mmCIF file as gemmi writes it, N, C-alpha and C atoms, coordinates in Angstrom:
data_model
loop_
_atom_site.group_PDB
_atom_site.id
_atom_site.type_symbol
_atom_site.label_atom_id
_atom_site.label_alt_id
_atom_site.label_comp_id
_atom_site.label_asym_id
_atom_site.label_entity_id
_atom_site.label_seq_id
_atom_site.pdbx_PDB_ins_code
_atom_site.Cartn_x
_atom_site.Cartn_y
_atom_site.Cartn_z
_atom_site.occupancy
_atom_site.B_iso_or_equiv
_atom_site.pdbx_formal_charge
_atom_site.auth_seq_id
_atom_site.auth_asym_id
_atom_site.pdbx_PDB_model_num
ATOM 1 N N . MET Axp A 1 ? 0.829 -1.154 0.027 1 0 ? 1 A 1
ATOM 2 C CA . MET Axp A 1 ? 0.017 -0.002 -0.018 1 0 ? 1 A 1
ATOM 3 C C . MET Axp A 1 ? 0.896 1.244 0.005 1 0 ? 1 A 1
ATOM 4 N N . TYR Axp A 2 ? 0.399 2.258 -0.689 1 0 ? 2 A 1
ATOM 5 C CA . TYR Axp A 2 ? 1.179 3.483 -0.774 1 0 ? 2 A 1
ATOM 6 C C . TYR Axp A 2 ? 0.223 4.69 -0.581 1 0 ? 2 A 1
ATOM 7 N N . TYR Axp A 3 ? 0.376 5.387 0.489 1 0 ? 3 A 1
ATOM 8 C CA . TYR Axp A 3 ? -0.364 6.627 0.719 1 0 ? 3 A 1
ATOM 9 C C . TYR Axp A 3 ? 0.442 7.481 1.686 1 0 ? 3 A 1
ATOM 10 N N . GLY Axp A 4 ? 0.107 8.759 1.767 1 0 ? 4 A 1
ATOM 11 C CA . GLY Axp A 4 ? 0.822 9.664 2.619 1 0 ? 4 A 1
ATOM 12 C C . GLY Axp A 4 ? 2.307 9.749 2.287 1 0 ? 4 A 1
ATOM 13 N N . GLU Axp A 5 ? 2.625 9.636 0.991 1 0 ? 5 A 1
ATOM 14 C CA . GLU Axp A 5 ? 4.006 9.756 0.502 1 0 ? 5 A 1
ATOM 15 C C . GLU Axp A 5 ? 4.91 8.712 1.028 1 0 ? 5 A 1
ATOM 16 N N . ALA Axp A 6 ? 4.381 7.547 1.385 1 0 ? 6 A 1
ATOM 17 C CA . ALA Axp A 6 ? 5.221 6.454 1.899 1 0 ? 6 A 1
ATOM 18 C C . ALA Axp A 6 ? 4.546 5.107 1.656 1 0 ? 6 A 1
ATOM 19 N N . GLN Axp A 7 ? 5.345 4.096 1.525 1 0 ? 7 A 1
ATOM 20 C CA . GLN Axp A 7 ? 4.773 2.704 1.413 1 0 ? 7 A 1
ATOM 21 C C . GLN Axp A 7 ? 4.404 2.237 2.814 1 0 ? 7 A 1
ATOM 22 N N . LYS Axp A 8 ? 3.255 1.674 2.965 1 0 ? 8 A 1
ATOM 23 C CA . LYS Axp A 8 ? 2.747 1.203 4.254 1 0 ? 8 A 1
ATOM 24 C C . LYS Axp A 8 ? 2.528 -0.307 4.269 1 0 ? 8 A 1
ATOM 25 N N . ARG Axp A 9 ? 2.758 -0.911 5.405 1 0 ? 9 A 1
ATOM 26 C CA . ARG Axp A 9 ? 2.348 -2.347 5.59 1 0 ? 9 A 1
ATOM 27 C C . ARG Axp A 9 ? 0.888 -2.365 5.96 1 0 ? 9 A 1
ATOM 28 N N . PRO Axp A 10 ? 0.096 -3.245 5.323 1 0 ? 10 A 1
ATOM 29 C CA . PRO Axp A 10 ? -1.346 -3.285 5.683 1 0 ? 10 A 1
ATOM 30 C C . PRO Axp A 10 ? -1.506 -3.637 7.15 1 0 ? 10 A 1
ATOM 31 N N . ASP Axp A 11 ? -2.496 -3.015 7.763 1 0 ? 11 A 1
ATOM 32 C CA . ASP Axp A 11 ? -2.809 -3.244 9.164 1 0 ? 11 A 1
ATOM 33 C C . ASP Axp A 11 ? -3.176 -4.698 9.386 1 0 ? 11 A 1
ATOM 34 N N . ALA Axp A 12 ? -3.925 -5.305 8.485 1 0 ? 12 A 1
ATOM 35 C CA . ALA Axp A 12 ? -4.373 -6.649 8.622 1 0 ? 12 A 1
ATOM 36 C C . ALA Axp A 12 ? -3.293 -7.662 8.412 1 0 ? 12 A 1
ATOM 37 N N . GLU Axp A 13 ? -2.211 -7.247 7.763 1 0 ? 13 A 1
ATOM 38 C CA . GLU Axp A 13 ? -1.091 -8.09 7.384 1 0 ? 13 A 1
ATOM 39 C C . GLU Axp A 13 ? -1.507 -9.297 6.516 1 0 ? 13 A 1
ATOM 40 N N . TYR Axp A 14 ? -2.494 -9.115 5.634 1 0 ? 14 A 1
ATOM 41 C CA . TYR Axp A 14 ? -2.873 -10.117 4.666 1 0 ? 14 A 1
ATOM 42 C C . TYR Axp A 14 ? -2.48 -9.632 3.299 1 0 ? 14 A 1
ATOM 43 N N . ALA Axp A 15 ? -2.292 -10.568 2.41 1 0 ? 15 A 1
ATOM 44 C CA . ALA Axp A 15 ? -1.913 -10.227 1.036 1 0 ? 15 A 1
ATOM 45 C C . ALA Axp A 15 ? -2.633 -11.179 0.08 1 0 ? 15 A 1
ATOM 46 N N . ARG Axp A 16 ? -2.919 -10.684 -1.116 1 0 ? 16 A 1
ATOM 47 C CA . ARG Axp A 16 ? -3.517 -11.51 -2.175 1 0 ? 16 A 1
ATOM 48 C C . ARG Axp A 16 ? -2.49 -11.707 -3.267 1 0 ? 16 A 1
ATOM 49 N N . PRO Axp A 17 ? -2.511 -12.891 -3.913 1 0 ? 17 A 1
ATOM 50 C CA . PRO Axp A 17 ? -1.553 -13.065 -5.006 1 0 ? 17 A 1
ATOM 51 C C . PRO Axp A 17 ? -1.988 -12.34 -6.258 1 0 ? 17 A 1
ATOM 52 N N . VAL Axp A 18 ? -1.011 -11.858 -7.021 1 0 ? 18 A 1
ATOM 53 C CA . VAL Axp A 18 ? -1.253 -11.278 -8.346 1 0 ? 18 A 1
ATOM 54 C C . VAL Axp A 18 ? -0.866 -12.37 -9.348 1 0 ? 18 A 1
ATOM 55 N N . ILE Axp A 19 ? -1.817 -12.741 -10.168 1 0 ? 19 A 1
ATOM 56 C CA . ILE Axp A 19 ? -1.624 -13.885 -11.118 1 0 ? 19 A 1
ATOM 57 C C . ILE Axp A 19 ? -1.689 -13.375 -12.515 1 0 ? 19 A 1
ATOM 58 N N . ASN Axp A 20 ? -0.661 -13.776 -13.323 1 0 ? 20 A 1
ATOM 59 C CA . ASN Axp A 20 ? -0.678 -13.365 -14.722 1 0 ? 20 A 1
ATOM 60 C C . ASN Axp A 20 ? -1.589 -14.269 -15.554 1 0 ? 20 A 1
ATOM 61 N N . PRO Axp A 21 ? -1.84 -13.97 -16.85 1 0 ? 21 A 1
ATOM 62 C CA . PRO Axp A 21 ? -2.817 -14.782 -17.625 1 0 ? 21 A 1
ATOM 63 C C . PRO Axp A 21 ? -2.43 -16.252 -17.766 1 0 ? 21 A 1
ATOM 64 N N . ASP Axp A 22 ? -1.112 -16.605 -17.565 1 0 ? 22 A 1
ATOM 65 C CA . ASP Axp A 22 ? -0.711 -17.953 -17.622 1 0 ? 22 A 1
ATOM 66 C C . ASP Axp A 22 ? -1.01 -18.736 -16.337 1 0 ? 22 A 1
ATOM 67 N N . GLY Axp A 23 ? -1.452 -18.041 -15.314 1 0 ? 23 A 1
ATOM 68 C CA . GLY Axp A 23 ? -1.75 -18.632 -14.038 1 0 ? 23 A 1
ATOM 69 C C . GLY Axp A 23 ? -0.618 -18.651 -13.068 1 0 ? 23 A 1
ATOM 70 N N . LYS Axp A 24 ? 0.492 -17.939 -13.439 1 0 ? 24 A 1
ATOM 71 C CA . LYS Axp A 24 ? 1.679 -17.898 -12.555 1 0 ? 24 A 1
ATOM 72 C C . LYS Axp A 24 ? 1.531 -16.731 -11.54 1 0 ? 24 A 1
ATOM 73 N N . VAL Axp A 25 ? 1.88 -16.944 -10.304 1 0 ? 25 A 1
ATOM 74 C CA . VAL Axp A 25 ? 1.895 -15.865 -9.325 1 0 ? 25 A 1
ATOM 75 C C . VAL Axp A 25 ? 3.093 -15.028 -9.583 1 0 ? 25 A 1
ATOM 76 N N . ILE Axp A 26 ? 2.864 -13.718 -9.79 1 0 ? 26 A 1
ATOM 77 C CA . ILE Axp A 26 ? 3.978 -12.813 -10.137 1 0 ? 26 A 1
ATOM 78 C C . ILE Axp A 26 ? 4.233 -11.81 -9.018 1 0 ? 26 A 1
ATOM 79 N N . GLY Axp A 27 ? 3.443 -11.897 -7.951 1 0 ? 27 A 1
ATOM 80 C CA . GLY Axp A 27 ? 3.662 -10.98 -6.818 1 0 ? 27 A 1
ATOM 81 C C . GLY Axp A 27 ? 2.496 -11.051 -5.874 1 0 ? 27 A 1
ATOM 82 N N . HIS Axp A 28 ? 2.508 -10.232 -4.88 1 0 ? 28 A 1
ATOM 83 C CA . HIS Axp A 28 ? 1.417 -10.134 -3.888 1 0 ? 28 A 1
ATOM 84 C C . HIS Axp A 28 ? 1.099 -8.656 -3.637 1 0 ? 28 A 1
ATOM 85 N N . VAL Axp A 29 ? -0.168 -8.412 -3.346 1 0 ? 29 A 1
ATOM 86 C CA . VAL Axp A 29 ? -0.611 -7.038 -3.081 1 0 ? 29 A 1
ATOM 87 C C . VAL Axp A 29 ? -1.289 -7.053 -1.673 1 0 ? 29 A 1
ATOM 88 N N . GLY Axp A 30 ? -0.967 -6.018 -0.916 1 0 ? 30 A 1
ATOM 89 C CA . GLY Axp A 30 ? -1.555 -5.976 0.47 1 0 ? 30 A 1
ATOM 90 C C . GLY Axp A 30 ? -3.035 -5.773 0.42 1 0 ? 30 A 1
ATOM 91 N N . GLU Axp A 31 ? -3.657 -6.469 1.323 1 0 ? 31 A 1
ATOM 92 C CA . GLU Axp A 31 ? -5.158 -6.355 1.463 1 0 ? 31 A 1
ATOM 93 C C . GLU Axp A 31 ? -5.44 -5.447 2.627 1 0 ? 31 A 1
ATOM 94 N N . GLY Axp A 32 ? -6.013 -4.275 2.322 1 0 ? 32 A 1
ATOM 95 C CA . GLY Axp A 32 ? -6.294 -3.314 3.363 1 0 ? 32 A 1
ATOM 96 C C . GLY Axp A 32 ? -7.561 -3.606 4.116 1 0 ? 32 A 1
ATOM 97 N N . ASN Axp A 33 ? -7.716 -3.013 5.244 1 0 ? 33 A 1
ATOM 98 C CA . ASN Axp A 33 ? -8.943 -3.113 6.006 1 0 ? 33 A 1
ATOM 99 C C . ASN Axp A 33 ? -9.494 -1.748 6.3 1 0 ? 33 A 1
ATOM 100 N N . ARG Axp A 34 ? -10.45 -1.62 7.183 1 0 ? 34 A 1
ATOM 101 C CA . ARG Axp A 34 ? -11.135 -0.336 7.508 1 0 ? 34 A 1
ATOM 102 C C . ARG Axp A 34 ? -10.095 0.691 7.988 1 0 ? 34 A 1
ATOM 103 N N . LYS Axp A 35 ? -9.162 0.274 8.811 1 0 ? 35 A 1
ATOM 104 C CA . LYS Axp A 35 ? -8.18 1.237 9.359 1 0 ? 35 A 1
ATOM 105 C C . LYS Axp A 35 ? -7.254 1.742 8.225 1 0 ? 35 A 1
ATOM 106 N N . ASP Axp A 36 ? -6.85 0.855 7.3 1 0 ? 36 A 1
ATOM 107 C CA . ASP Axp A 36 ? -6.017 1.321 6.181 1 0 ? 36 A 1
ATOM 108 C C . ASP Axp A 36 ? -6.744 2.346 5.348 1 0 ? 36 A 1
ATOM 109 N N . LEU Axp A 37 ? -8.038 2.059 5.052 1 0 ? 37 A 1
ATOM 110 C CA . LEU Axp A 37 ? -8.799 2.971 4.26 1 0 ? 37 A 1
ATOM 111 C C . LEU Axp A 37 ? -8.906 4.345 4.94 1 0 ? 37 A 1
ATOM 112 N N . ARG Axp A 38 ? -9.172 4.313 6.236 1 0 ? 38 A 1
ATOM 113 C CA . ARG Axp A 38 ? -9.272 5.577 6.977 1 0 ? 38 A 1
ATOM 114 C C . ARG Axp A 38 ? -7.967 6.335 6.936 1 0 ? 38 A 1
ATOM 115 N N . ASN Axp A 39 ? -6.848 5.684 7.115 1 0 ? 39 A 1
ATOM 116 C CA . ASN Axp A 39 ? -5.563 6.327 7.066 1 0 ? 39 A 1
ATOM 117 C C . ASN Axp A 39 ? -5.274 6.97 5.682 1 0 ? 39 A 1
ATOM 118 N N . ALA Axp A 40 ? -5.653 6.206 4.613 1 0 ? 40 A 1
ATOM 119 C CA . ALA Axp A 40 ? -5.475 6.735 3.263 1 0 ? 40 A 1
ATOM 120 C C . ALA Axp A 40 ? -6.351 7.986 2.992 1 0 ? 40 A 1
ATOM 121 N N . VAL Axp A 41 ? -7.572 7.954 3.51 1 0 ? 41 A 1
ATOM 122 C CA . VAL Axp A 41 ? -8.446 9.095 3.317 1 0 ? 41 A 1
ATOM 123 C C . VAL Axp A 41 ? -7.922 10.312 4.104 1 0 ? 41 A 1
ATOM 124 N N . GLU Axp A 42 ? -7.461 10.095 5.307 1 0 ? 42 A 1
ATOM 125 C CA . GLU Axp A 42 ? -6.889 11.172 6.141 1 0 ? 42 A 1
ATOM 126 C C . GLU Axp A 42 ? -5.678 11.808 5.407 1 0 ? 42 A 1
ATOM 127 N N . ALA Axp A 43 ? -4.814 10.925 4.833 1 0 ? 43 A 1
ATOM 128 C CA . ALA Axp A 43 ? -3.655 11.403 4.112 1 0 ? 43 A 1
ATOM 129 C C . ALA Axp A 43 ? -4.075 12.217 2.873 1 0 ? 43 A 1
ATOM 130 N N . ALA Axp A 44 ? -5.12 11.817 2.201 1 0 ? 44 A 1
ATOM 131 C CA . ALA Axp A 44 ? -5.601 12.549 1.001 1 0 ? 44 A 1
ATOM 132 C C . ALA Axp A 44 ? -6.181 13.895 1.415 1 0 ? 44 A 1
ATOM 133 N N . HIS Axp A 45 ? -6.899 13.961 2.525 1 0 ? 45 A 1
ATOM 134 C CA . HIS Axp A 45 ? -7.444 15.25 3.016 1 0 ? 45 A 1
ATOM 135 C C . HIS Axp A 45 ? -6.283 16.176 3.411 1 0 ? 45 A 1
ATOM 136 N N . ALA Axp A 46 ? -5.262 15.637 4.018 1 0 ? 46 A 1
ATOM 137 C CA . ALA Axp A 46 ? -4.137 16.487 4.449 1 0 ? 46 A 1
ATOM 138 C C . ALA Axp A 46 ? -3.36 17.016 3.227 1 0 ? 46 A 1
ATOM 139 N N . ALA Axp A 47 ? -3.342 16.248 2.115 1 0 ? 47 A 1
ATOM 140 C CA . ALA Axp A 47 ? -2.581 16.634 0.916 1 0 ? 47 A 1
ATOM 141 C C . ALA Axp A 47 ? -3.338 17.683 0.121 1 0 ? 47 A 1
ATOM 142 N N . SER Axp A 48 ? -4.668 17.728 0.17 1 0 ? 48 A 1
ATOM 143 C CA . SER Axp A 48 ? -5.435 18.701 -0.586 1 0 ? 48 A 1
ATOM 144 C C . SER Axp A 48 ? -6.501 19.309 0.386 1 0 ? 48 A 1
ATOM 145 N N . PRO Axp A 49 ? -6.143 20.169 1.308 1 0 ? 49 A 1
ATOM 146 C CA . PRO Axp A 49 ? -7.046 20.592 2.31 1 0 ? 49 A 1
ATOM 147 C C . PRO Axp A 49 ? -8.268 21.43 1.819 1 0 ? 49 A 1
ATOM 148 N N . GLY Axp A 50 ? -8.13 22.151 0.724 1 0 ? 50 A 1
ATOM 149 C CA . GLY Axp A 50 ? -9.247 22.985 0.286 1 0 ? 50 A 1
ATOM 150 C C . GLY Axp A 50 ? -10.117 22.365 -0.781 1 0 ? 50 A 1
ATOM 151 N N . TYR Axp A 51 ? -9.802 21.158 -1.226 1 0 ? 51 A 1
ATOM 152 C CA . TYR Axp A 51 ? -10.475 20.509 -2.394 1 0 ? 51 A 1
ATOM 153 C C . TYR Axp A 51 ? -11.75 19.819 -1.99 1 0 ? 51 A 1
ATOM 154 N N . TRP Axp A 52 ? -11.881 19.254 -0.837 1 0 ? 52 A 1
ATOM 155 C CA . TRP Axp A 52 ? -12.926 18.368 -0.472 1 0 ? 52 A 1
ATOM 156 C C . TRP Axp A 52 ? -14.294 19.075 -0.194 1 0 ? 52 A 1
ATOM 157 N N . VAL Axp A 53 ? -15.343 18.657 -0.795 1 0 ? 53 A 1
ATOM 158 C CA . VAL Axp A 53 ? -16.662 19.192 -0.558 1 0 ? 53 A 1
ATOM 159 C C . VAL Axp A 53 ? -17.569 18.097 -0.162 1 0 ? 53 A 1
ATOM 160 N N . VAL Axp A 54 ? -18.292 18.242 0.941 1 0 ? 54 A 1
ATOM 161 C CA . VAL Axp A 54 ? -19.27 17.221 1.411 1 0 ? 54 A 1
ATOM 162 C C . VAL Axp A 54 ? -20.638 17.807 1.235 1 0 ? 54 A 1
ATOM 163 N N . GLN Axp A 55 ? -21.492 17.018 0.536 1 0 ? 55 A 1
ATOM 164 C CA . GLN Axp A 55 ? -22.914 17.42 0.351 1 0 ? 55 A 1
ATOM 165 C C . GLN Axp A 55 ? -23.758 16.412 1.067 1 0 ? 55 A 1
ATOM 166 N N . MET Axp A 56 ? -24.728 16.923 1.824 1 0 ? 56 A 1
ATOM 167 C CA . MET Axp A 56 ? -25.637 16.019 2.591 1 0 ? 56 A 1
ATOM 168 C C . MET Axp A 56 ? -26.999 16.126 2.006 1 0 ? 56 A 1
């Protein structure tokens, strides 16, 4: 995972395999959870403080 200008280890510490069309595992990608999503959203808000608009 990459957010907040740094690579992060997923909080859940789970990963999913990345499989190419031949069926070979070519890597793994971190599986985020609710906490990882919250941290990424907070980093995005901090990066662009005036951009976000919330409509209710």
